[in-house]
MMTF fields as JSON, N, C-alpha, C and O atoms, coordinates in Angstrom:
{
  "mmtfVersion": "1.0.0",
  "mmtfProducer": "UNKNOWN",
  "numBonds": 319,
  "numAtoms": 320,
  "numGroups": 80,
  "numChains": 1,
  "numModels": 1,
  "chainsPerModel": [1],
  "groupsPerChain": [80],
  "chainIdList": ["A"],
  "bondAtomList": [4, 2, 8, 6, 12, 10, 16, 14, 20, 18, 24, 22, 28, 26, 32, 30, 36, 34, 40, 38, 44, 42, 48, 46, 52, 50, 56, 54, 60, 58, 64, 62, 68, 66, 72, 70, 76, 74, 80, 78, 84, 82, 88, 86, 92, 90, 96, 94, 100, 98, 104, 102, 108, 106, 112, 110, 116, 114, 120, 118, 124, 122, 128, 126, 132, 130, 136, 134, 140, 138, 144, 142, 148, 146, 152, 150, 156, 154, 160, 158, 164, 162, 168, 166, 172, 170, 176, 174, 180, 178, 184, 182, 188, 186, 192, 190, 196, 194, 200, 198, 204, 202, 208, 206, 212, 210, 216, 214, 220, 218, 224, 222, 228, 226, 232, 230, 236, 234, 240, 238, 244, 242, 248, 246, 252, 250, 256, 254, 260, 258, 264, 262, 268, 266, 272, 270, 276, 274, 280, 278, 284, 282, 288, 286, 292, 290, 296, 294, 300, 298, 304, 302, 308, 306, 312, 310, 316, 314],
  "bondOrderList": [1, 1, 1, 1, 1, 1, 1, 1, 1, 1, 1, 1, 1, 1, 1, 1, 1, 1, 1, 1, 1, 1, 1, 1, 1, 1, 1, 1, 1, 1, 1, 1, 1, 1, 1, 1, 1, 1, 1, 1, 1, 1, 1, 1, 1, 1, 1, 1, 1, 1, 1, 1, 1, 1, 1, 1, 1, 1, 1, 1, 1, 1, 1, 1, 1, 1, 1, 1, 1, 1, 1, 1, 1, 1, 1, 1, 1, 1, 1],
  "groupList": [{"groupName": "MET", "atomNameList": ["N", "CA", "C", "O"], "elementList": ["N", "C", "C", "O"], "formalChargeList": [0, 0, 0, 0], "bondAtomList": [1, 0, 2, 1, 3, 2], "bondOrderList": [1, 1, 2], "singleLetterCode": "M", "chemCompType": "L-PEPTIDE LINKING"}, {"groupName": "LYS", "atomNameList": ["N", "CA", "C", "O"], "elementList": ["N", "C", "C", "O"], "formalChargeList": [0, 0, 0, 0], "bondAtomList": [1, 0, 2, 1, 3, 2], "bondOrderList": [1, 1, 2], "singleLetterCode": "K", "chemCompType": "L-PEPTIDE LINKING"}, {"groupName": "TRP", "atomNameList": ["N", "CA", "C", "O"], "elementList": ["N", "C", "C", "O"], "formalChargeList": [0, 0, 0, 0], "bondAtomList": [1, 0, 2, 1, 3, 2], "bondOrderList": [1, 1, 2], "singleLetterCode": "W", "chemCompType": "L-PEPTIDE LINKING"}, {"groupName": "ILE", "atomNameList": ["N", "CA", "C", "O"], "elementList": ["N", "C", "C", "O"], "formalChargeList": [0, 0, 0, 0], "bondAtomList": [1, 0, 2, 1, 3, 2], "bondOrderList": [1, 1, 2], "singleLetterCode": "I", "chemCompType": "L-PEPTIDE LINKING"}, {"groupName": "VAL", "atomNameList": ["N", "CA", "C", "O"], "elementList": ["N", "C", "C", "O"], "formalChargeList": [0, 0, 0, 0], "bondAtomList": [1, 0, 2, 1, 3, 2], "bondOrderList": [1, 1, 2], "singleLetterCode": "V", "chemCompType": "L-PEPTIDE LINKING"}, {"groupName": "GLU", "atomNameList": ["N", "CA", "C", "O"], "elementList": ["N", "C", "C", "O"], "formalChargeList": [0, 0, 0, 0], "bondAtomList": [1, 0, 2, 1, 3, 2], "bondOrderList": [1, 1, 2], "singleLetterCode": "E", "chemCompType": "L-PEPTIDE LINKING"}, {"groupName": "ASN", "atomNameList": ["N", "CA", "C", "O"], "elementList": ["N", "C", "C", "O"], "formalChargeList": [0, 0, 0, 0], "bondAtomList": [1, 0, 2, 1, 3, 2], "bondOrderList": [1, 1, 2], "singleLetterCode": "N", "chemCompType": "L-PEPTIDE LINKING"}, {"groupName": "PRO", "atomNameList": ["N", "CA", "C", "O"], "elementList": ["N", "C", "C", "O"], "formalChargeList": [0, 0, 0, 0], "bondAtomList": [1, 0, 2, 1, 3, 2], "bondOrderList": [1, 1, 2], "singleLetterCode": "P", "chemCompType": "L-PEPTIDE LINKING"}, {"groupName": "TYR", "atomNameList": ["N", "CA", "C", "O"], "elementList": ["N", "C", "C", "O"], "formalChargeList": [0, 0, 0, 0], "bondAtomList": [1, 0, 2, 1, 3, 2], "bondOrderList": [1, 1, 2], "singleLetterCode": "Y", "chemCompType": "L-PEPTIDE LINKING"}, {"groupName": "THR", "atomNameList": ["N", "CA", "C", "O"], "elementList": ["N", "C", "C", "O"], "formalChargeList": [0, 0, 0, 0], "bondAtomList": [1, 0, 2, 1, 3, 2], "bondOrderList": [1, 1, 2], "singleLetterCode": "T", "chemCompType": "L-PEPTIDE LINKING"}, {"groupName": "CYS", "atomNameList": ["N", "CA", "C", "O"], "elementList": ["N", "C", "C", "O"], "formalChargeList": [0, 0, 0, 0], "bondAtomList": [1, 0, 2, 1, 3, 2], "bondOrderList": [1, 1, 2], "singleLetterCode": "C", "chemCompType": "L-PEPTIDE LINKING"}, {"groupName": "ASP", "atomNameList": ["N", "CA", "C", "O"], "elementList": ["N", "C", "C", "O"], "formalChargeList": [0, 0, 0, 0], "bondAtomList": [1, 0, 2, 1, 3, 2], "bondOrderList": [1, 1, 2], "singleLetterCode": "D", "chemCompType": "L-PEPTIDE LINKING"}, {"groupName": "HIS", "atomNameList": ["N", "CA", "C", "O"], "elementList": ["N", "C", "C", "O"], "formalChargeList": [0, 0, 0, 0], "bondAtomList": [1, 0, 2, 1, 3, 2], "bondOrderList": [1, 1, 2], "singleLetterCode": "H", "chemCompType": "L-PEPTIDE LINKING"}, {"groupName": "LEU", "atomNameList": ["N", "CA", "C", "O"], "elementList": ["N", "C", "C", "O"], "formalChargeList": [0, 0, 0, 0], "bondAtomList": [1, 0, 2, 1, 3, 2], "bondOrderList": [1, 1, 2], "singleLetterCode": "L", "chemCompType": "L-PEPTIDE LINKING"}, {"groupName": "SER", "atomNameList": ["N", "CA", "C", "O"], "elementList": ["N", "C", "C", "O"], "formalChargeList": [0, 0, 0, 0], "bondAtomList": [1, 0, 2, 1, 3, 2], "bondOrderList": [1, 1, 2], "singleLetterCode": "S", "chemCompType": "L-PEPTIDE LINKING"}, {"groupName": "PHE", "atomNameList": ["N", "CA", "C", "O"], "elementList": ["N", "C", "C", "O"], "formalChargeList": [0, 0, 0, 0], "bondAtomList": [1, 0, 2, 1, 3, 2], "bondOrderList": [1, 1, 2], "singleLetterCode": "F", "chemCompType": "L-PEPTIDE LINKING"}, {"groupName": "GLN", "atomNameList": ["N", "CA", "C", "O"], "elementList": ["N", "C", "C", "O"], "formalChargeList": [0, 0, 0, 0], "bondAtomList": [1, 0, 2, 1, 3, 2], "bondOrderList": [1, 1, 2], "singleLetterCode": "Q", "chemCompType": "L-PEPTIDE LINKING"}, {"groupName": "ARG", "atomNameList": ["N", "CA", "C", "O"], "elementList": ["N", "C", "C", "O"], "formalChargeList": [0, 0, 0, 0], "bondAtomList": [1, 0, 2, 1, 3, 2], "bondOrderList": [1, 1, 2], "singleLetterCode": "R", "chemCompType": "L-PEPTIDE LINKING"}, {"groupName": "GLY", "atomNameList": ["N", "CA", "C", "O"], "elementList": ["N", "C", "C", "O"], "formalChargeList": [0, 0, 0, 0], "bondAtomList": [1, 0, 2, 1, 3, 2], "bondOrderList": [1, 1, 2], "singleLetterCode": "G", "chemCompType": "PEPTIDE LINKING"}],
  "groupTypeList": [0, 1, 2, 3, 4, 5, 3, 3, 6, 1, 5, 7, 8, 1, 3, 9, 10, 1, 2, 6, 11, 6, 12, 3, 6, 9, 4, 11, 13, 8, 14, 15, 3, 13, 5, 1, 14, 1, 6, 4, 11, 6, 14, 8, 14, 16, 13, 3, 6, 1, 11, 17, 15, 13, 16, 4, 1, 10, 11, 18, 14, 9, 13, 8, 2, 5, 6, 18, 3, 1, 8, 16, 11, 3, 11, 18, 9, 13, 1, 7],
  "groupIdList": [1, 2, 3, 4, 5, 6, 7, 8, 9, 10, 11, 12, 13, 14, 15, 16, 17, 18, 19, 20, 21, 22, 23, 24, 25, 26, 27, 28, 29, 30, 31, 32, 33, 34, 35, 36, 37, 38, 39, 40, 41, 42, 43, 44, 45, 46, 47, 48, 49, 50, 51, 52, 53, 54, 55, 56, 57, 58, 59, 60, 61, 62, 63, 64, 65, 66, 67, 68, 69, 70, 71, 72, 73, 74, 75, 76, 77, 78, 79, 80],
  "secStructList": [7, 7, 7, 3, 3, 3, 3, 3, 3, 3, 3, 6, 6, 3, 3, 3, 3, 3, 3, 6, 6, 1, 7, 3, 3, 3, 3, 3, 7, 2, 2, 2, 2, 2, 2, 2, 6, 6, 1, 6, 6, 1, 4, 4, 4, 4, 4, 4, 1, 2, 2, 2, 2, 6, 6, 7, 3, 3, 7, 1, 1, 1, 3, 3, 7, 6, 6, 6, 7, 7, 3, 3, 7, 6, 6, 1, 7, 3, 3, 7],
  "xCoordList": [-11.045, -9.843, -10.213, -11.184, -9.439, -9.672, -8.788, -7.665, -9.32, -8.519, -8.953, -10.043, -8.087, -8.316, -9.13, -8.772, -10.222, -11.069, -10.946, -11.3, -10.439, -10.394, -9.396, -9.233, -8.736, -7.902, -8.774, -9.336, -8.881, -9.677, -8.823, -9.265, -7.593, -6.684, -5.255, -4.967, -4.365, -2.953, -2.147, -2.439, -1.141, -0.177, 1.152, 1.178, 2.255, 3.541, 3.59, 3.48, 3.758, 3.972, 2.737, 2.821, 1.6, 0.358, -0.75, -0.929, -1.483, -2.575, -3.815, -3.798, -4.879, -6.146, -6.945, -7.208, -7.324, -7.946, -9.309, -9.564, -10.169, -11.432, -11.24, -10.76, -11.62, -11.457, -12.776, -13.825, -12.733, -13.934, -14.983, -16.127, -14.624, -15.613, -16.144, -16.777, -15.873, -16.297, -15.573, -15.923, -14.588, -13.776, -12.822, -12.364, -12.54, -11.587, -10.492, -10.764, -9.246, -8.136, -6.937, -6.86, -6.017, -4.821, -3.644, -3.371, -2.957, -1.775, -0.557, -0.392, 0.288, 1.509, 2.673, 3.05, 3.236, 4.307, 5.695, 6.67, 5.792, 7.069, 8.2, 9.251, 8.018, 9.089, 9.489, 10.675, 8.507, 8.776, 9.609, 10.608, 9.193, 9.894, 11.274, 12.233, 11.385, 12.683, 13.668, 14.819, 13.233, 14.095, 14.48, 15.646, 13.516, 13.787, 14.684, 15.447, 14.607, 15.391, 16.884, 17.688, 17.26, 18.685, 19.399, 20.617, 18.653, 19.204, 18.672, 17.51, 19.51, 19.05, 18.616, 17.914, 19.015, 18.6, 17.2, 16.62, 16.662, 15.323, 14.309, 14.417, 13.331, 12.369, 11.553, 11.066, 11.399, 10.654, 11.43, 10.838, 12.743, 13.555, 13.122, 13.31, 12.546, 12.091, 10.954, 10.704, 10.268, 9.113, 9.492, 8.621, 10.781, 11.216, 11.018, 10.914, 10.968, 10.657, 9.152, 8.339, 8.792, 7.381, 6.502, 5.381, 7.015, 6.216, 5.93, 4.822, 6.94, 6.751, 5.765, 4.893, 5.905, 4.997, 3.544, 2.663, 3.301, 1.936, 1.316, 0.151, 2.065, 1.534, 0.82, 0.426, 0.659, 0.023, -1.377, -2.099, -1.738, -3.056, -3.613, -2.899, -4.888, -5.548, -6.194, -6.852, -6.002, -6.6, -7.878, -8.372, -8.409, -9.618, -9.345, -10.267, -8.062, -7.705, -6.436, -6.247, -5.567, -4.315, -3.797, -4.331, -2.763, -2.103, -0.972, -0.371, -0.687, 0.443, 0.949, 0.266, 2.153, 2.778, 3.134, 3.807, 2.693, 3.007, 4.499, 5.165, 5.002, 6.383, 7.421, 8.225, 7.414, 8.474, 8.473, 9.511, 7.355, 7.358, 6.579, 5.414, 7.245, 6.602, 6.616, 7.57, 5.556, 5.478, 4.696, 3.957, 4.879, 4.149, 2.933, 3.06, 1.751, 0.506, 0.357, 1.101, -0.606, -0.812, -1.101, -0.804, -1.683, -1.968, -0.793, -0.89, 0.319, 1.529, 1.726, 2.787, 0.718, 0.871, 1.734, 1.691, 2.523, 3.374, 2.553, 1.946, 2.531, 1.753, 2.718, 3.805, 2.302, 3.173, 3.195, 3.874],
  "yCoordList": [-5.67, -4.997, -3.713, -3.043, -3.379, -2.16, -1.039, -1.267, 0.179, 1.337, 2.515, 2.525, 3.491, 4.679, 5.684, 6.023, 6.153, 7.119, 8.537, 9.505, 8.657, 9.982, 10.002, 9.011, 11.132, 11.36, 12.065, 13.126, 11.471, 12.043, 12.972, 14.052, 12.54, 13.314, 12.955, 11.838, 13.928, 13.648, 14.345, 15.473, 13.652, 14.169, 13.553, 12.617, 14.053, 13.516, 11.984, 11.356, 11.425, 9.992, 9.12, 7.9, 9.714, 8.954, 9.596, 10.814, 8.752, 9.234, 8.403, 7.177, 9.076, 8.395, 8.453, 9.526, 7.276, 7.147, 6.481, 5.634, 6.89, 6.183, 5.319, 5.787, 4.062, 3.1, 2.91, 3.328, 2.287, 2.107, 1.213, 1.186, 0.485, -0.32, 0.421, -0.175, 1.734, 2.645, 2.462, 3.124, 1.598, 1.491, 2.678, 3.187, 3.101, 4.184, 3.633, 3.066, 3.811, 3.409, 4.312, 5.022, 4.263, 5.087, 4.244, 3.175, 4.75, 4.09, 4.814, 6.016, 4.083, 4.65, 4.29, 3.123, 5.288, 5.074, 5.395, 5.389, 5.673, 6.117, 5.121, 5.512, 3.869, 2.872, 2.738, 2.648, 2.725, 2.617, 3.805, 3.626, 5.014, 6.216, 6.314, 6.71, 5.963, 5.989, 5.07, 5.448, 3.886, 2.937, 3.485, 3.421, 4.017, 4.551, 5.779, 6.021, 6.563, 7.796, 7.534, 8.458, 6.308, 5.966, 6.082, 6.255, 5.989, 6.135, 7.446, 7.52, 8.475, 9.793, 9.794, 10.71, 8.796, 8.704, 8.107, 8.165, 7.543, 6.972, 8.113, 8.993, 8.104, 9.209, 9.346, 10.435, 8.269, 8.343, 9.06, 9.478, 9.211, 9.829, 11.264, 11.753, 11.948, 13.324, 13.413, 14.481, 12.299, 12.316, 12.313, 12.44, 12.171, 12.275, 13.718, 13.967, 14.661, 16.048, 16.134, 15.841, 16.536, 16.528, 17.404, 17.025, 18.576, 19.462, 18.813, 18.911, 18.151, 17.462, 16.303, 16.107, 15.543, 14.423, 14.896, 14.246, 16.015, 16.514, 17.046, 17.442, 17.062, 17.462, 16.305, 16.426, 15.2, 14.01, 14.339, 15.152, 13.686, 13.848, 12.473, 11.471, 12.449, 11.215, 11.477, 12.499, 10.545, 10.703, 9.883, 9.712, 9.378, 8.561, 7.077, 6.262, 6.726, 5.305, 5.048, 3.952, 6.044, 5.859, 7.194, 8.252, 7.134, 8.327, 8.701, 7.837, 10.006, 10.44, 11.794, 12.516, 12.116, 13.404, 13.983, 13.328, 15.206, 15.838, 16.133, 16.395, 16.085, 16.479, 15.741, 16.367, 14.444, 13.794, 12.293, 11.683, 11.68, 10.233, 9.614, 9.934, 8.73, 7.999, 6.526, 6.023, 5.852, 4.419, 3.741, 4.378, 2.442, 1.664, 1.049, 0.298, 1.372, 0.864, -0.62, -1.171, -1.25, -2.689, -3.063, -4.176, -2.122, -2.404, -2.081, -2.233, -1.635, -1.374, 0.066, 0.414, 0.922, 2.32, 3.06, 2.788, 4.004, 4.823, 5.984, 6.72, 6.149, 7.214, 8.235, 7.884, 9.514, 10.56, 10.504, 11.309],
  "zCoordList": [-87.544, -87.151, -86.41, -86.762, -85.39, -84.621, -85.145, -85.595, -85.077, -85.414, -84.556, -83.984, -84.483, -83.662, -84.47, -85.597, -83.886, -84.585, -84.029, -84.702, -82.788, -82.169, -81.019, -80.307, -80.846, -79.667, -78.639, -78.911, -77.464, -76.375, -75.518, -75.124, -75.234, -74.395, -74.765, -75.194, -74.588, -74.791, -73.715, -73.318, -73.261, -72.304, -72.7, -73.499, -72.164, -72.608, -72.57, -71.517, -73.752, -73.988, -73.776, -73.916, -73.445, -73.269, -74.094, -74.087, -74.801, -75.638, -75.325, -75.435, -74.936, -74.701, -75.997, -76.539, -76.476, -77.793, -77.708, -76.851, -78.619, -78.836, -80.076, -81.108, -79.958, -81.043, -81.778, -81.288, -82.939, -83.756, -83.104, -83.558, -82.054, -81.327, -80.095, -79.224, -80.038, -78.967, -77.647, -76.67, -77.58, -76.374, -76.311, -77.334, -75.096, -74.867, -73.966, -72.908, -74.405, -73.544, -73.789, -74.791, -72.854, -72.919, -73.371, -72.824, -74.381, -74.915, -74.346, -74.552, -73.634, -73.061, -73.975, -74.079, -74.632, -75.604, -75.058, -75.809, -73.77, -73.211, -73.463, -73.972, -73.126, -73.294, -74.759, -75.076, -75.645, -77.08, -77.565, -78.262, -77.193, -77.641, -77.008, -77.671, -75.746, -75.08, -75.794, -76.016, -76.147, -76.862, -78.237, -78.626, -78.965, -80.301, -80.25, -81.186, -79.173, -79.076, -78.902, -79.024, -78.621, -78.495, -79.833, -79.876, -80.917, -82.259, -82.835, -83.233, -82.883, -83.333, -84.794, -85.222, -85.561, -86.959, -87.116, -88.2, -86.053, -86.094, -86.037, -85.184, -86.935, -86.988, -85.702, -85.396, -84.956, -83.696, -82.597, -81.602, -82.758, -81.704, -81.424, -80.311, -82.412, -82.202, -81.184, -80.625, -80.943, -80.043, -78.574, -77.713, -78.269, -76.877, -76.39, -75.188, -77.334, -77.017, -76.743, -77.619, -75.531, -75.123, -76.01, -76.352, -76.381, -77.233, -78.583, -79.11, -79.132, -80.419, -80.262, -81.108, -79.184, -78.949, -78.919, -79.483, -78.268, -78.099, -79.392, -79.393, -80.479, -81.78, -82.485, -83.645, -81.785, -82.36, -82.88, -82.303, -83.982, -84.589, -84.927, -84.904, -85.239, -85.67, -87.024, -87.22, -87.96, -89.29, -89.455, -90.569, -88.345, -88.392, -88.396, -88.345, -88.458, -88.391, -87.592, -87.065, -87.498, -86.778, -86.255, -86.588, -85.443, -84.935, -85.88, -86.519, -85.962, -86.782, -86.309, -85.584, -86.734, -86.49, -87.842, -88.638, -88.116, -89.391, -89.489, -88.488, -90.707, -91.0, -90.177, -89.486, -90.242, -89.508, -89.519, -89.777, -89.251, -89.098, -90.243, -90.475, -90.943, -92.024, -91.665, -91.072, -92.03, -91.75, -92.862, -93.612, -92.944, -93.939, -93.269, -92.302, -93.79, -93.236, -93.558, -94.37, -92.913, -93.085, -94.544, -94.977, -95.296, -96.708, -97.629, -98.847, -97.038, -97.806, -98.227, -98.744, -98.016, -98.4, -97.391, -96.191, -97.904, -97.048, -96.528, -97.306, -95.232, -94.593, -93.998, -93.539, -94.011, -93.429, -91.922, -91.284]
}
């Protein structure tokens, strides 16, 4: 399984990541966030704000934003 080990670069709605297999690629989340932002109750809607989006972090396996977005990981654990 592949996972993100490091953020190389971030710009509004695009994050360049290094993966555990040493590949580097850019993930464009604009369409995903735009769709989610249509529902203001969706926790992802806050990411339409560029400053908030750029607060993205990596925990050594995935991307996350502190104080806002929670998701269930593949193993079932709830992540912040």
